[in-house]
C-alpha positions in Angstrom: 274.7 97.6 106.0 271.5 95.5 106.4 269.2 95.9 109.4 267.4 93.0 111.2 264.2 94.0 109.2 266.3 93.9 106.0 267.5 90.4 106.8 263.8 89.2 107.0 263.2 90.6 103.5 266.4 88.9 102.2 265.5 85.5 103.7 262.0 85.8 102.2 263.5 86.6 98.8 265.8 83.6 99.0 263.0 81.3 100.2 260.8 82.5 97.3 263.6 81.9 94.8 264.1 78.3 96.0 260.4 77.7 95.9 260.0 79.2 92.5 262.9 77.1 91.0 261.5 73.9 92.5 258.0 74.6 91.1 259.4 75.7 87.7 261.4 72.5 87.5 258.4 70.3 88.3 256.1 72.2 86.0 258.5 72.3 83.0 260.6 69.2 82.8 258.1 67.3 80.6 257.6 70.3 78.3 261.4 71.0 78.2 262.0 67.5 76.9 259.0 66.9 74.7 258.0 70.4 73.4 261.3 72.4 73.4 263.7 69.4 73.0 266.1 70.7 75.7 267.3 69.3 79.0 264.6 68.6 81.5 266.4 71.0 83.9 266.6 73.7 81.3 264.0 76.1 82.7 264.8 75.4 86.3 268.5 76.2 85.8 267.6 79.4 83.9 265.2 80.4 86.6 268.0 79.9 89.2 270.3 82.1 87.0 267.6 84.8 86.8 267.3 84.7 90.6 271.1 84.9 91.0 271.2 88.0 88.7 268.2 89.3 90.6 270.0 88.9 93.9 272.9 91.0 92.5 270.4 93.7 91.4 268.8 93.5 94.8 272.0 94.2 96.7 272.9 96.9 94.2 269.7 98.8 94.8 269.7 98.0 98.5 273.0 99.8 98.9 271.9 102.9 97.0 270.1 105.7 98.8 266.7 106.4 97.4 267.4 110.2 97.2 269.1 110.1 93.8 266.0 108.6 92.3 263.9 111.5 93.5 264.6 114.1 90.9 263.0 115.7 87.9 266.0 114.5 85.8 265.4 110.9 86.9 261.7 111.2 86.1 262.3 112.5 82.6 265.0 109.8 82.0 262.7 107.0 83.3 259.8 108.3 81.2 261.9 108.5 78.1 263.3 105.0 78.4 259.8 103.6 79.0 258.4 105.2 75.8 261.5 104.1 73.8 261.2 100.5 75.0 257.5 100.3 74.2 258.0 101.8 70.7 261.0 99.5 70.1 259.0 96.4 70.9 256.2 97.4 68.5 258.7 98.0 65.7 261.3 95.2 66.2 259.7 92.9 68.8 259.3 89.1 68.4 255.8 87.8 68.1 254.6 84.7 70.0 251.0 83.5 70.4 249.7 86.5 68.4 251.4 88.9 70.8 254.5 91.1 70.1 255.9 91.6 73.6 259.6 90.5 73.4 262.9 91.8 72.1 265.8 89.5 71.2 269.1 90.7 72.6 271.7 88.2 71.4 270.7 85.0 73.1 268.5 86.6 75.7 264.9 87.6 75.5 263.7 90.9 77.1 260.1 91.7 77.9 260.1 95.5 78.0 256.7 95.9 79.7 258.2 94.4 82.9 260.8 97.2 83.0 258.2 99.7 82.0 256.2 98.9 85.2 259.0 100.0 87.5 260.0 102.9 85.3 256.4 104.3 85.4 256.3 103.8 89.2 259.4 106.1 89.4 257.8 108.6 87.0 254.6 108.9 89.0 256.4 109.0 92.3 258.6 111.8 91.2 255.7 113.7 89.6 253.7 113.4 92.8 256.5 114.8 94.9 257.8 117.6 92.6 254.5 118.8 91.1 252.2 118.1 94.0 251.1 121.8 94.4 250.6 122.1 90.7 248.6 118.9 90.6 246.3 120.2 93.4 245.7 123.5 91.6 246.2 123.0 87.9 244.3 120.7 85.5 247.0 121.1 82.9 249.8 119.6 84.9 247.7 116.8 86.2 246.3 115.8 82.8 249.9 115.9 81.4 250.7 113.1 83.7 247.5 111.2 83.0 248.0 111.7 79.3 251.5 110.2 79.5 250.4 107.2 81.5 247.5 106.5 79.2 249.8 106.9 76.2 252.1 104.2 77.6 249.1 102.0 78.5 247.9 102.4 74.9 251.3 101.3 73.5 251.1 98.2 75.7 247.6 97.5 74.5 248.8 97.6 70.9 251.2 94.6 71.6 248.4 93.5 72.6 248.8 93.1 76.3 245.6 94.0 78.1 246.7 92.5 81.4 249.9 94.6 81.7 248.1 97.7 80.7 245.5 97.1 83.5 248.4 96.6 85.9 250.1 99.9 84.9 246.8 101.8 85.2 246.1 100.2 88.6 249.6 101.2 89.9 249.1 104.7 88.7 245.7 104.9 90.3 247.1 103.6 93.7 250.0 106.1 93.6 247.6 108.9 92.8 245.1 108.0 95.5 247.8 108.0 98.1 249.5 111.2 96.8 247.6 113.5 99.2 245.3 115.1 96.7 241.9 116.1 97.9 238.9 113.8 97.3 237.3 116.4 95.1 240.4 116.6 92.9 240.7 112.8 92.7 237.0 112.6 91.7 237.6 115.1 88.8 240.6 113.1 87.6 238.6 109.8 87.8 235.7 111.1 85.8 238.0 112.5 83.2 239.9 109.2 83.0 236.7 107.2 82.6 235.4 109.5 79.9 238.7 109.4 78.0 238.9 105.6 78.2 235.3 105.3 76.9 236.1 107.7 74.0 239.3 105.8 73.2 237.4 102.4 73.0 234.8 104.0 70.7 237.4 105.5 68.4 239.4 102.2 68.4 236.3 100.2 67.4 235.5 102.6 64.6 239.0 102.8 63.2 240.3 99.3 64.0 237.4 96.9 64.5 239.7 93.9 64.2 241.1 94.9 67.6 237.9 93.3 69.1 238.6 90.0 67.4 237.0 86.7 68.2 240.3 85.6 69.7 240.3 88.4 72.2 236.6 88.1 72.9 237.2 84.4 73.4 238.8 85.3 76.7 235.3 85.6 78.1 234.9 81.9 77.5 235.6 81.6 81.3 232.0 82.5 81.9 230.9 79.1 80.4 234.1 77.1 79.7 232.3 73.7 79.2 230.0 75.1 76.5 230.5 73.4 73.2 230.9 76.8 71.5 233.8 77.6 73.9 235.7 74.4 73.9 238.6 75.7 71.9 238.9 79.1 73.6 238.6 77.5 77.1 241.0 74.5 76.5 243.7 75.7 78.8 241.3 76.9 81.4 239.5 73.6 81.6 242.7 71.7 82.0 243.6 74.1 84.8 240.3 73.2 86.4 241.2 69.5 86.2 244.6 70.1 87.8 243.1 72.1 90.7 240.3 69.6 91.3 242.8 66.7 91.3 245.0 68.4 93.8 242.6 68.6 96.7 244.0 69.6 100.0 247.4 67.8 100.0 248.0 67.2 96.3 249.1 64.2 94.3 252.8 64.7 95.3 255.7 66.8 94.0 256.3 66.0 90.3 253.1 63.9 89.9 251.0 66.4 87.9 249.3 64.9 84.9 248.0 68.1 83.3 251.6 69.4 82.8 252.3 66.5 80.4 251.1 68.5 77.4 247.6 69.5 78.5 248.7 72.9 79.9 250.9 74.6 77.3 252.0 77.3 79.7 252.5 75.1 82.7 255.7 76.8 83.9 254.5 80.4 83.2 250.9 81.5 83.3 249.5 78.3 84.7 252.2 77.3 87.2 249.7 77.8 90.1 247.5 75.1 88.6 250.4 72.7 88.6 251.3 73.7 92.2 247.6 73.0 93.2 247.6 69.6 91.5 250.9 68.4 93.0 250.8 70.1 96.5 247.1 70.9 96.9 245.7 73.8 98.9 248.8 73.6 101.2 251.1 74.4 98.2 248.9 77.3 97.1 248.9 78.7 100.7 252.7 78.6 100.8 252.9 80.4 97.5 250.4 83.0 98.6 252.2 83.5 101.9 255.5 84.3 100.0 253.8 86.7 97.7 251.7 88.4 100.4 254.8 88.9 102.5 256.3 91.3 99.9 253.0 93.1 99.6 252.7 93.5 103.4 256.3 94.6 103.7 255.9 97.2 101.0 252.8 98.7 102.6 254.4 98.5 106.0 257.4 100.5 104.8 255.2 103.0 103.0 253.3 103.7 106.2 256.5 104.2 108.2 258.5 106.1 105.7 259.4 109.8 106.3 259.8 110.3 102.5 256.8 111.0 100.3 258.8 109.6 97.3 259.6 106.4 99.1 256.0 106.0 100.2 254.8 106.4 96.6 257.3 103.9 95.2 256.4 101.3 97.9 252.7 101.8 97.2 253.3 101.3 93.5 255.4 98.2 94.1 252.8 96.6 96.4 250.0 97.4 93.9 252.1 95.9 91.1 252.5 92.5 92.9 248.9 92.4 94.3 247.1 93.2 91.0 249.3 90.9 89.0 248.8 88.1 91.4 245.0 88.7 91.4 244.9 88.7 87.5 247.0 85.5 87.3 245.2 83.5 90.0 241.8 84.9 89.1 242.3 83.9 85.5 243.6 80.4 86.3 240.6 79.8 88.7 238.2 81.1 86.1 237.0 84.1 88.2 238.1 86.6 85.6 239.3 86.4 81.9 242.7 85.1 81.2 245.2 87.9 80.7 248.5 86.1 80.2 250.4 87.7 83.0 252.8 85.6 85.1 252.5 84.9 88.8 254.9 87.3 90.5 258.1 85.8 91.9 257.0 82.3 91.0 256.4 81.9 87.2 259.3 81.4 84.9 260.6 84.6 83.4 263.9 86.5 83.5 262.8 90.1 83.0 260.0 89.7 85.5 262.2 88.2 88.2 265.0 90.7 87.7 262.7 93.8 87.8 260.9 92.5 90.9 264.3 91.9 92.5 265.2 95.5 91.9 261.9 96.5 93.6 262.8 94.4 96.6 266.2 96.1 96.7 264.4 99.4 96.8 262.3 98.2 99.7 265.4 97.3 101.7 267.0 100.7 100.9 263.8 102.5 101.9 263.5 100.5 105.2 267.2 101.2 106.0 266.5 105.0 105.5 263.6 104.7 108.0 265.9 103.0 110.6 268.6 105.6 110.1 266.2 108.5 110.4 264.7 107.1 113.6 268.1 106.6 115.1 269.1 110.2 114.3 265.9 111.4 115.9 266.5 109.4 119.1 270.1 110.6 119.2 268.9 114.2 118.7 266.3 113.9 121.5 268.9 112.4 123.9 271.1 115.4 123.4 
C-alpha cells in the first residue's frame, strides 16, 4: 500500500518519464532516420518501453520490505554478481567508440556497470551494518571492503570507463562517511585510499603506458576547446556550446535544434542536455534539474528520517549516484570538467540505466513506507 508521500515519488517518476521520452524523441528523430536508418520514433518508443519496464520494477521493489536485502548472504551474492558482470563484459562485451561496456543478450543490449552501481551500494550498506564494530576497530576488515570496491573500480576502468569508476568510488565514499565511523578512522582510510590510488596509477603507467593514450588525454581539450590543436578532440563539446548559446532563456522551440542534425553524434544520450538547452533554453534545463533534484532530495530526506541504518546507507548511496552522475554529465557538456561519457540520470536514452534507477526509486518508496509504519506503531504504543 502506497502512502501519500509515496504517491509524490510515483508522480515525479511518471512526470520524469514523460519528460525524458519527449526529449529523447526531439533529440533523436533526425539521427534515427539519417544515422541509424530506423523510424524517427524508434528511440522514443524504446525509451517509453524502458520506463514501462522500470515502472514494473519500481512497483516490485516498492512492495518488498527492505529487511531481506540486509543480510550477509545478500551482500555476498550482490558482490559476486557485480564481479561476474564486470569480468564478463571484459571477456565477451561489445566495443563501441573504443570502449567495451556492453553485453548483447539476444536483441537487447545490457550495460553491466549500471547494475554494478546498485549492487555495490547494497554491498557497502550491508558491510557497514554487519561489520561496523569490526570496521571501527580492525584495519583488516575495513581494507577488505576497500580492496573489493577498488578492484571493481579497476575492472570498470579497464573497459575503459573512468566516469563510472569515479561514480562508484564517490558512492562508496559517501556511504562510508555516513556509516558512523570516527573522524580519525575515516582519515586513516582516506590516506590509505589516496596512497593506493597513486601507487596504482604509477604501476599502470609503467606496465601499460598506452592506457594514458592521446585519445584519453584529449578529454582535457575542454580547457581550450577552440585551440587549433584541440579542434578534433573538442568537436562535440564545441557543438554543445553552440547549442547552449543558441537556446538562451526560452530556447528556439521544441524540435527546432540545429545541432542535433548530425553535429552532436550523441544528441539523445550524453549530450541530451545541450539539445534541451537549445530548444527550451534555461527554462528547459531548470525543469530537467528540478526533476533530478527531487529524487536526490527525497533520498536524503528518507535517509535522515529512517530508523534503519541499512536503509539510510542505501538512500545515501542512491542520492550520491544521481548527484555525481548528473554533475559529471552536465559539467562535461558545459565544459567545466572533462567529458566522461556518462548519461544524464533519468533523462538520457538508455535501458539499463532507466531500469536500475527505477529499482532504486522503488527502494525509496519501500524505505519511506517502513518509516511511516514504524511511526504509526510508535504512536499506537504510546497511546496504549
